[in-house]
Kinemage of the C-alpha trace (Angstrom):
@kinemage 1
@onewidth
@group {chain A} dominant
@subgroup {mainchain}
@vectorlist {calphas} color= white
{ca met a 1} P -11.959 161.673 133.055
{ca ser a 2} L -13.896 164.210 131.038
{ca gln a 3} L -13.115 164.540 127.351
{ca leu a 4} L -10.928 167.420 126.243
{ca pro a 5} L -11.998 169.651 123.352
{ca ala a 6} L -10.491 168.651 120.004
{ca asn a 7} L -9.297 172.202 119.370
{ca pro a 8} L -6.930 173.756 121.957
{ca gln a 9} L -8.203 177.202 120.964
{ca asp a 10} L -11.644 176.294 122.354
{ca leu a 11} L -10.028 175.580 125.701
{ca leu a 12} L -7.993 178.777 125.473
{ca ala a 13} L -11.128 180.855 124.864
{ca gly a 14} L -12.766 179.364 127.942
{ca phe a 15} L -9.713 179.970 130.112
{ca lys a 16} L -9.440 183.583 129.011
{ca lys a 17} L -13.084 184.201 129.909
{ca ala a 18} L -12.534 182.577 133.309
{ca gln a 19} L -9.575 184.823 134.097
{ca gln a 20} L -11.736 187.887 133.485
{ca arg a 21} L -14.384 186.998 136.062
{ca pro a 22} L -13.901 187.343 139.826
{ca glu a 23} L -14.606 183.803 141.041
{ca val a 24} L -16.363 180.664 139.541
{ca asn a 25} P -20.920 171.090 138.931
{ca thr a 26} L -17.594 169.491 139.701
{ca pro a 27} L -16.964 165.896 138.644
{ca glu a 28} L -16.924 163.297 141.395
{ca gly a 29} L -13.801 161.377 142.259
{ca ala a 30} L -11.477 160.115 144.997
{ca tyr a 31} L -10.666 163.328 146.830
{ca leu a 32} L -7.105 164.617 147.081
{ca lys a 33} L -6.150 166.918 149.953
{ca leu a 34} L -3.197 168.489 151.732
{ca asp a 35} L -3.474 167.829 155.467
{ca lys a 36} L -2.359 170.008 158.374
{ca ala a 37} L 1.013 168.264 158.573
{ca gly a 38} L 1.789 169.072 154.944
{ca ile a 39} L 1.104 165.521 153.698
{ca trp a 40} L -0.771 164.919 150.435
{ca thr a 41} L -3.376 162.147 150.818
{ca tyr a 42} L -6.298 160.828 148.811
{ca gly a 43} L -9.379 158.683 149.306
{ca ala a 44} L -11.492 157.736 152.302
{ca asp a 45} L -8.545 155.797 153.785
{ca glu a 46} L -6.248 158.846 153.472
{ca thr a 47} L -3.645 157.022 151.424
{ca glu a 48} L -0.452 159.054 151.329
{ca val a 49} L 0.657 160.194 147.887
{ca glu a 50} L 4.000 158.700 146.916
{ca pro a 51} L 6.704 161.413 147.052
{ca gly a 52} L 7.955 162.301 143.590
{ca ser a 53} L 4.993 160.742 141.774
{ca arg a 54} L 3.673 162.624 138.761
{ca trp a 55} L 0.073 163.590 138.097
{ca ala a 56} L -1.625 164.748 134.889
{ca ile a 57} L -4.179 167.548 135.238
{ca asn a 58} L -7.140 167.446 132.855
{ca pro a 59} L -7.764 171.089 131.854
{ca ser a 60} L -11.365 170.448 130.809
{ca thr a 61} L -12.295 169.450 134.385
{ca met a 62} L -11.024 172.671 135.955
{ca ala a 63} L -13.957 174.431 137.605
{ca ser a 64} L -14.668 177.212 140.061
{ca gly a 65} L -17.590 178.359 142.138
{ca phe a 66} L -18.566 178.306 145.792
{ca ala a 67} L -19.030 175.855 148.654
{ca ala a 68} L -20.620 176.220 152.082
{ca trp a 69} L -19.456 174.234 155.107
{ca asp a 70} L -21.200 173.916 158.476
{ca asn a 71} L -18.405 172.622 160.715
{ca ser a 72} L -17.324 169.429 158.895
{ca glu a 73} L -20.425 169.040 156.735
{ca lys a 74} L -20.705 170.470 153.241
{ca val a 75} L -24.186 171.988 153.107
{ca gly a 76} L -23.948 173.561 149.677
{ca glu a 77} L -21.878 173.560 146.491
{ca glu a 78} L -22.346 175.356 143.188
{ca met a 79} L -19.628 174.930 140.551
{ca glu a 80} L -19.202 175.474 136.818
{ca pro a 81} L -16.392 174.461 134.411
{ca leu a 82} L -14.076 177.287 133.395
{ca met a 83} L -15.333 177.007 129.839
{ca ser a 84} L -18.942 177.594 130.897
{ca asp a 85} L -20.705 180.770 129.743
{ca ser a 86} L -22.615 180.874 133.042
{ca pro a 87} L -20.265 181.451 135.989
{ca val a 88} L -21.620 181.019 139.501
{ca ile a 89} L -22.673 184.318 141.112
{ca arg a 90} L -22.359 184.319 144.891
{ca ser a 91} L -25.122 186.899 145.403
{ca gln a 92} L -27.565 184.583 143.618
{ca leu a 93} L -26.855 181.514 145.782
{ca pro a 94} L -29.497 180.289 148.249
{ca asp a 95} L -29.280 180.661 152.015
{ca val a 96} L -28.005 177.336 153.365
{ca gly a 97} L -27.238 178.477 156.898
{ca ala a 98} L -23.501 178.820 156.291
{ca ala a 99} L -21.225 181.208 154.422
{ca trp a 100} L -20.451 180.598 150.750
{ca asn a 101} L -16.692 180.594 150.102
{ca pro a 102} L -14.848 180.507 146.755
{ca gln a 103} L -13.925 176.965 145.680
{ca thr a 104} L -11.841 175.565 142.850
{ca ala a 105} L -11.581 171.998 141.568
{ca met a 106} L -9.686 169.912 139.011
{ca glu a 107} L -9.217 166.237 138.214
{ca met a 108} L -5.805 164.589 138.154
{ca lys a 109} L -4.516 161.161 137.163
{ca cys a 110} L -1.282 159.626 138.466
{ca val a 111} L 1.041 158.613 135.627
{ca thr a 112} L 4.052 157.223 137.548
{ca gly a 113} L 4.887 155.130 140.610
{ca glu a 114} L 2.739 153.134 143.045
{ca asp a 115} L -0.355 155.253 142.441
{ca lys a 116} L -0.186 155.026 138.629
{ca gly a 117} L -3.700 155.008 137.170
{ca thr a 118} L -5.295 156.543 140.273
{ca gln a 119} L -7.733 159.356 139.491
{ca val a 120} L -8.519 162.037 142.043
{ca leu a 121} L -10.417 165.294 142.396
{ca tyr a 122} L -8.628 168.177 144.095
{ca ser a 123} L -11.352 170.470 145.431
{ca thr a 124} L -10.417 173.293 147.793
{ca thr a 125} L -11.637 176.499 149.405
{ca ser a 126} L -8.242 177.395 150.886
{ca lys a 127} L -6.378 180.524 149.809
{ca gly a 128} L -3.288 178.483 148.961
{ca gly a 129} L -5.314 176.088 146.833
{ca thr a 130} L -6.984 178.949 144.991
{ca lys a 131} L -3.594 180.495 144.251
{ca ala a 132} L -2.236 177.169 142.911
{ca phe a 133} L -5.346 176.814 140.732
{ca lys a 134} L -4.957 180.294 139.219
{ca leu a 135} L -1.267 179.702 138.514
{ca met a 136} L -2.184 176.473 136.717
{ca val a 137} L -4.805 178.233 134.588
{ca ala a 138} L -2.234 180.856 133.621
{ca ala a 139} L 0.381 178.212 132.740
{ca ile a 140} L -2.035 176.220 130.564
{ca thr a 141} L -3.215 179.392 128.844
{ca ala a 142} L 0.372 180.349 128.008
{ca lys a 143} L 1.093 176.835 126.724
{ca ile a 144} L -1.910 176.891 124.402
{ca glu a 145} L -0.898 180.289 123.050
{ca glu a 146} L 2.523 178.855 122.183
{ca gly a 147} L 0.819 176.405 119.817
{ca gly a 148} L 0.927 172.619 119.662
{ca ser a 149} L -1.238 169.963 121.289
{ca lys a 150} L 0.741 169.267 124.472
{ca ile a 151} L -1.390 171.289 126.871
{ca ile a 152} L -1.920 168.773 129.696
{ca pro a 153} L 0.387 169.689 132.596
{ca ile a 154} L 2.242 166.928 134.431
{ca val a 155} L 2.869 167.989 138.020
{ca glu a 156} L 4.541 166.816 141.191
{ca leu a 157} L 2.568 167.478 144.370
{ca glu a 158} L 4.769 169.599 146.604
{ca thr a 159} L 4.193 172.037 149.455
{ca asp a 160} L 5.259 175.468 150.556
{ca ser a 161} L 4.732 177.060 153.967
{ca tyr a 162} L 4.660 180.315 155.850
{ca lys a 163} L 4.671 181.354 159.495
{ca his a 164} L 1.377 182.607 160.866
{ca lys a 165} L 1.586 184.895 163.932
{ca lys a 166} L -1.222 183.035 165.683
{ca tyr a 167} L -1.332 179.528 164.213
{ca gly a 168} L 2.328 178.840 163.519
{ca lys a 169} L 3.501 176.997 160.421
{ca ile a 170} L 0.892 176.858 157.656
{ca phe a 171} L 1.378 174.462 154.730
{ca thr a 172} L 0.182 175.459 151.264
{ca pro a 173} L -0.091 173.374 148.066
{ca glu a 174} L 2.419 173.720 145.268
{ca leu a 175} L 1.773 172.041 141.921
{ca lys a 176} L 5.159 171.896 140.228
{ca ile a 177} L 4.913 171.450 136.455
{ca val a 178} L 7.593 169.005 135.274
{ca asp a 179} L 6.298 168.046 131.799
{ca trp a 180} L 3.398 168.312 129.338
{ca met a 181} L 1.281 165.667 127.572
{ca gly a 182} L -0.859 165.670 124.427
{ca leu a 183} L -4.616 166.059 124.193
{ca asp a 184} L -5.321 162.334 123.774
{ca ala a 185} L -3.345 161.254 126.847
{ca leu a 186} L -6.140 161.033 129.452
{ca pro a 187} L -8.784 158.273 129.269
{ca glu a 188} L -12.227 158.554 130.830
{ca gly a 189} L -13.333 156.953 134.064
{ca lys a 190} L -13.627 158.006 137.699
{ca ala a 191} L -14.242 156.635 141.193
{ca lys a 192} L -16.929 157.960 143.524
{ca glu a 193} L -16.879 158.617 147.237
{ca ala a 194} L -18.221 160.969 149.898
{ca asp a 195} L -17.390 164.654 150.206
{ca pro a 196} L -13.997 165.460 151.761
{ca glu a 197} L -13.479 167.253 155.036
{ca pro a 198} L -13.034 171.011 154.572
{ca glu a 199} L -9.434 172.144 154.391
{ca gln a 200} L -8.342 174.127 157.425
{ca glu a 201} L -5.338 175.904 156.006
{ca glu a 202} L -6.046 179.149 157.854
{ca val a 203} L -6.968 177.713 161.291
{ca gln a 204} L -4.499 174.967 162.189
{ca glu a 205} L -2.741 174.933 165.532
{ca pro a 206} L 0.967 175.878 165.700
{ca glu a 207} L 3.501 173.051 165.604
{ca lys a 208} L 5.751 172.575 168.605
{ca glu a 209} L 8.498 170.932 166.555
{ca glu a 210} L 9.253 169.733 163.046
{ca pro a 211} L 7.834 166.235 162.404
{ca ala a 212} L 10.332 163.485 161.654
{ca pro a 213} L 10.463 162.258 158.047
{ca arg a 214} L 7.916 159.479 157.477
{ca gln a 215} L 8.074 156.531 155.173
{ca arg a 216} L 5.486 156.011 152.476
{ca arg a 217} L 2.397 154.155 153.774
{ca arg a 218} L -0.511 152.889 151.688
{ca gln a 219} L -2.931 154.000 154.389
{ca arg a 220} L -2.558 156.403 157.269
{ca ala a 221} L -2.952 154.993 160.755
{ca lys a 222} L -6.271 155.777 162.369
{ca ala a 223} L -6.394 157.302 165.844
């Protein structure tokens, strides 16, 4: 994972600048996503995240910008780290034949359970994902302002939901902070894979009934 700045105040300055701009290259990694059934999965094989596992978020990898999707193909992406002095401006992006939508991204590393050591990239254009990202930026900013070096949030991947008049139950991501780690806690290293499918948080079909609880599986069954 990317190196953190030695001085927390450098990170704080970058975060404060990011919060003052309307919207904002992301690192590559095994992609993490929240599917339509409210299940967190990662990787090309859609391995289900172990319930209750804890993940460390690297603040220096948090980025924002824009992505363009044509059906299930990403046809454009322009991102910058929060600490960058050159945020992405949507009006200056090229015409790629699809609409540019705000996107956020951050790297995480699992620190407990079966997935311990796994590194993922959570990249999303969904409204729920953007909200979770902004809440995380605010929490890290507040932690830095308190002083001390423990500014890496440890989270559990949870979900919230709401009822949509047309599409039924919509699941949204919730990153629950359960602890904090020091600046030297995250080593470098990342896996590479293809772009993820676009999240469809706002367009899923309504559920006819609540799904039965499922046991943890290393890989999701393919249709």
